[in-house]
N, C-alpha and C positions, 0 to 999 in steps of 0.2 A: 690539657691545661685549662684551669678555671680562670675566669676574668672577663671583663667586658671587652668588646671589640670596637675599635674606631672604624669609621667608614672606609679606611684604607687597609684594613686587616688583610683582605685577599691580595692586595697589591704587594704587601710586605711578604706574604707567603710566596707569591710568584717571583718576587725579587730575591728569594732565598735569605730573607732576614732571619736571624737567630732570635726567636721570640722568647720573652720572659714575662712573668707577672710583675707588674710595677704598680703598686698602690691599687691593686684590684683591676688593672687593665692589662690586656695582652698587647705588648709593644715590642718593637725590634730593639735588641741590645746592640747589634751590629749587622752589617751587610758584608763588607769586604775587609773588615778588620778595624779595630778602634784607632790605632795609630795612623793608618792610611786615611781613614775618614777624617780624623783630626787635621791632618796636614792638608787635605783637600779643601777644607773650609778656610784654613789660614791663607791658602794660595789661590784658590779658584772659587768654588761655591758648593754648598751642600743644601739639601732639602730635608727638613725635619717634619715628622707628624707629631704635633703637640696637641692633638684633639682631646687629650685627657685633662687638659687644664680647665679650670672652672670659670664661668662667666656669671656675674651677679649684676642685675640692673637695679639702679636706685633712681627713682623718678618721682617728681612732684614739685609743687610750689616751694616747699621748704627743703629741697634736695641739697642745695649748696650750703645752706646753714647747717644742715645735718652733717654733711661731709666734713665741714670745718671741725666739728667736734669728734667725728668718728676716726679720722686718719691724721697722721702727723704732717701731711702736706698742706700747703696753703692753697686750697682749691679756689678761693675767691680771686687769687691772683693769676690763676690759670686762664688762658684764652680758650675760646671754643675751638675744638679740634686739636687740643694739646693733650699730651700724655705725660704722666709723671710717675716715678717710682715712690712708693710710700709704705707705711706700716699700719696695721691694726694692732694697737697695744692694749693690754689690760691695765687696771688701775695701778698696779705695782710697776708698770713700765716694761714688762716683758712683752714679747712679740707673739700675738695670736697668729699672725701671718704677715708675710711681705707680699706686695701686690703691685700691679700697674693700675693707675686710675686714668680712664679715658673720659674727657669732658666734652659732651656734645653741646651742652648749654648749661645755664645755671639750674635748670630743672631736670637735667638728664645726665646720668653718669653710668659708665660701665666699669666694674671692678673685675680684673682678671687675676684669679687666685690660684694657689697651688692645689693640685688634684687631691692630695692627701687631706686637705683642710676644707673642702667645699662645704660639707655638712656643718662643721664647727663654725666656719665663717658666716654661713647663711643664718644660722641660729643667732649668732652674736649681733649681726647687723639688724636682723628683724627685731630683736629684743630692744635695741637702742633706738629704732626708728620712731619718729613722731607720727601723729595721725595724718599729717598732710604729705607723707612720703610713702610710696609703695616700693617694696623690695621683693624681688623674686629671682629664682635660679633660672637663668637662661641657657645653661650649659648644654641641654639636650638639643637646642636649636643651632648650635655652632659646631663646625669643624675648624681646626686651626692648623695652619701650615706656617713654618718658618723657613724663609730663604735667606741664607747667611753666607757671607764671604765677599771678597773684593770684586768678583764678577757678577754679583747679584743684580745690580741695576741694569747692566747690559743684557742680562737674560730676561729680566722681567719687562723691560721697557717695550719691546715689540708686542707684548701680549696685553698691555695695560693702557687704559684710556687716561689715567692720571699723569700729570706732569711730574715725573720723578725727580727732575732737577730742582723743582720748587718744594719738594717734600723734605723738610729738614728732620734731623734726628729728634725723636720724641714728639712728633706730630703725626696726624692721621687724616685720611680722607675717607668719607663714607659713601656708599653707593657708587663706587667706581666699578669698572668692568675689567676682569682679568680672564683672558681666554674665553670671552663671551659670557662669563658668569659674574653675578653681582658679589662684591666683596667690600668689607671694611679693611683698609690697608694702612698699616703704621710702619714708620721707620724705627723699628725697635728690634731687640734681640737679646740673646743670652750667651753670646760667644766671644765678645770683645771685638768682633768684626762689624763692618757695615752690613746692613741687611734689612729685611722686611718681615713683618708678621701679617698673615692674611686670615681673616675671619669670614667663613663661608657657611652657607647652608650645607648640611651633611650630604645632600644629594649631589652637590657641586664639587665636593672634595676630590673625587677621583679624576674627573676630566681636567681640573686645574693642575693636579699633581702630575698627570701624564703630559700635559702641555708644557709645563715648566721643565720637566726632564727632557722632553723632546727638543725644546728650544735651546737648552743649554748644551746638549750633545755631550762631548767628551769633557766639558768644563764643569759638569755638575753630576752629582750622584746622591742617592738617598743616604741619610746619616742616622745612626741609631743612638740610643740613650747613653751608651758608653762614651762616645766622643762628645756628646752634649755635655756630659759631666766633666771630662778633662778640659774641654774648651772653656767652660765657665770658670772652672777652678784655676786654670792657668792665667786667666784674666782677673783673678781675685774677685769674682762675683759670688755672692753668698748663696748657700743652699739652706732652705728652711729645714730645721731639725739638726743642722750641723753648726753653721756659723750664727744662726738665729734660732731662737726658741722662746718658749714662755719663761725660761729662766736665763736667757741671754738677750740683753736688750740692745737697741741700735747703737748706743754710745759705746758700749763694750766692744761691739763688732766694728767700730771705726766708721760708722755710717751716720754720725751726728748731723752731717750736712742735710740729711733728709728729714730732720726733726725741726719743724719751724716753730720755735718757742714764741716768737714775737707776733704770731697770728691771733693769739687769744687762747682760751682754754680748749683742751681736747683730752680724751681719755688717756690717762697715763702721764699727762704733762707734769703734774705736781711731783710725782715720784722721780721722773727723769730730771727735772730741774734741780731737785735736791741733790741727786747724784752728781750732776754737772757742777754744781757749786761746791760740793764737798770734795770732789775729786774721785776718779775711778779707782776701784780696788783691783780690777783686772782688765786686760786689754788683749785684743786679737793681734797677733804678730805673725810675720812671714818668716819662715825658716828655710834655710838651705842646708840640706843634709851634708855633713862633712864626712862622716863614716859611712860604711856600706849599709844599705837597708832603706826601706820605704816606711815612713811613719804613717800608719793608718789611723782612721778616726777612732777616738777614745783611748789611744795609747797615752800613757802618762809621761809628763815632762818634769824633769828635775834640774835643780841648780845646786851643784856641789853636794849632792846626796839628799837635798831637801825637795819634797814635792811642791811644785809651783803651778801646775796646770795640766792641760790635756790637749791632744791633737783634735781638731775639728774635721779637717780633711787633709789627706796626704796622698801623693801620687808621683809617678814619673811624669814630668811635663815635656811632651814631645817637641814643642818648639824651642824650649829652653835647653833641652837635653840634660836636665838635672832632676834629681829627686828633691822635691820641695814639699812644704806643708804649711798649713795655718794652725796656730795654736792659741788657745785662750790661757793667758798666764797672769800671775800677779804683776801689777803695774811696776813695782820696784825692780822687777827683773825683765823689763821689756825694752831696754835700750838697744838701739841698733849697734851691731857689732858684737854684742854679748854672746857668750857660748852657753849652751844648755845641753842636757842629755835627754834622749828619748828612750824609753824602755821598749825594746823591740825583741820579742821572743826571749825574755829573760836576760837580754844583754843591753848594756847602756851604750847608745850610739850618739856621738857628738853631732850637734847642729849649731849653725850660726844664725842669729837674728839679722836678716838682711832686708831692708825696706825697699830695695830697688831690684829685687830678683824676679818679680812676677812680670808677666807679659803686659805690655801697655796697650790698652784698648784703642781702637780707632778714634773714639770720641775724645779721649784724653790727648792723643797725638794731635788731633785737629785743634783742640783747645790751646795747646802750647804754641801752635802756629798762628793762632788768632783767627782761624777759619770759622 
């Protein structure tokens, strides 16, 4: 099998991971089965190798001013050691990539980007950067692990020098120690559960991986790409290339809260503002399949025989025990409760637009409780 190897490749082989080529990387699709791994993360804890993700550094006197124009987030309002989800948009408002922005200070930022887009993102950011800002690809220097699930904190705490009770969601600590190794640690993730992401030197990935699995015992297991996708999808978290792309913008994807129009100008603002004021023509909706069948990505969606959109992601949702999907449809046919048809293998299968069907992430649950 061709493809780059992460520092944990041998550990995955030893753990009998089913390896696949994912965006040029050899990564485990599953270990003990996608549904079993999915349920483990929802109820206990799982450990992911996400070392294929990209890391881009933005450093210099003008870094914050540059970031304000580069991404949709308001980086000036971010505190040091804060993380935010954001977008790189082109001038027409489409998404070049979605990413996490880590702010060390007004002069130092880390951008964590999708593996498939590292080269594209790096070229875009470098082309936009002023002379007082340095931009470089730091990906080779990092391995990244994600520890996710309700037991994550109790597993990590004995191995970590940071005060995890004080580490709130979307904040990070730098230069902390995990299993005796230096790490950047953030309370972030891509599963809908509480958890942490660890950025380590490549040489430190294996000892930390083994320490976490050893500490967690029967409450933790390695998790592959398959469950990572079902977990994120079930929690309605977007995947670049499906819910977001250069032709699907954040407003259409229902992610307008992450586009800060009031911060001043940024790349794509004018186009997105025009669309916001004029009204959307299409919208991402949540579908619950009524008929038998799973609506896969790119399947066409119809309303009374008329084509109105397409599926972006569809799957059986293990926690919900339902076949569900996300679809980009014409806004006039996006009302909750409405019935549509999905073309599945030359048959029209009914689905209902249901705004409350997807899994509610831990952060949304805490927000409702005022925590």
